[in-house]
C-alpha positions as CSV (number, residue, x, y, z in Angstrom):
1,X,-41.6,135.2,256.5
2,X,-40.0,134.3,253.5
3,X,-37.0,132.9,252.2
4,X,-35.5,136.6,251.7
5,X,-36.5,138.0,254.7
6,X,-35.2,135.4,256.4
7,X,-32.3,135.9,254.8
8,X,-32.4,139.5,255.8
9,X,-33.3,138.8,260.5
10,X,-29.7,136.7,259.7
11,X,-27.9,138.8,258.3
12,X,-28.7,141.8,261.2
13,X,-28.5,139.6,263.5
14,X,-24.9,137.7,262.3
15,X,-23.9,141.6,262.5
16,X,-25.4,142.1,266.3
17,X,-23.5,139.1,267.2
18,X,-20.3,139.6,265.2
19,X,-18.5,141.7,268.4
20,X,-18.9,139.3,271.3
21,X,-18.0,135.7,268.9
22,X,-15.0,138.1,267.9
23,X,-14.4,139.4,272.0
24,X,-14.8,136.6,273.3
25,X,-18.0,137.7,275.4
26,X,-20.9,136.2,276.7
27,X,-23.9,138.9,276.1
28,X,-27.7,138.7,277.8
29,X,-30.3,139.7,274.5
30,X,-33.2,139.8,274.1
31,X,-34.6,138.6,270.9
32,X,-37.9,138.4,269.4
33,X,-40.4,136.7,267.8
34,X,-37.9,137.0,264.2
35,X,-34.8,137.1,265.2
36,X,-36.2,133.4,267.3
37,X,-37.5,132.6,264.5
38,X,-34.6,132.6,261.5
39,X,-32.3,131.2,265.2
40,X,-34.4,128.1,264.8
41,X,-35.3,127.2,261.0
42,X,-31.2,127.1,261.2
43,X,-30.3,125.9,263.9
44,X,-33.0,122.8,261.9
45,X,-31.4,123.3,258.6
46,X,-28.2,123.2,260.2
47,X,-28.6,119.9,262.7
48,X,-30.7,117.7,259.3
49,X,-28.5,118.0,257.1
50,X,-25.2,116.5,259.9
51,X,-27.6,114.0,260.1
52,X,-28.4,112.6,256.6
53,X,-25.6,110.4,255.9
54,X,-22.6,112.0,253.7
55,X,-20.6,110.5,250.8
56,X,-17.9,109.8,252.2
57,X,-20.3,105.9,253.9
58,X,-18.7,103.4,252.6
59,X,-20.9,101.8,249.2
60,X,-22.5,98.9,249.4
61,X,-20.8,95.8,248.3
62,X,-23.0,94.7,245.2
63,X,-23.0,98.5,244.3
64,X,-19.0,98.3,244.2
65,X,-19.1,95.4,242.5
66,X,-22.0,96.6,239.5
67,X,-19.2,100.5,239.7
68,X,-16.2,97.8,238.9
69,X,-18.0,95.5,236.4
70,X,-19.7,99.4,234.6
71,X,-15.7,100.2,234.6
């Protein structure tokens, strides 16, 4: 499945799920393999991005010292 196809399936899923999210109602849905594939890859991408250290991590003292020397 290409990225473009995945985006289209994701848009369709978003539209299908929006009423349940807005209303706060639960739902039981049957999903096809394409939908499951898109959901899986979306969650993997989301979790992997959030597992990586962010820019607000404290810098090592050697890096801070070298930045002071440059400025």
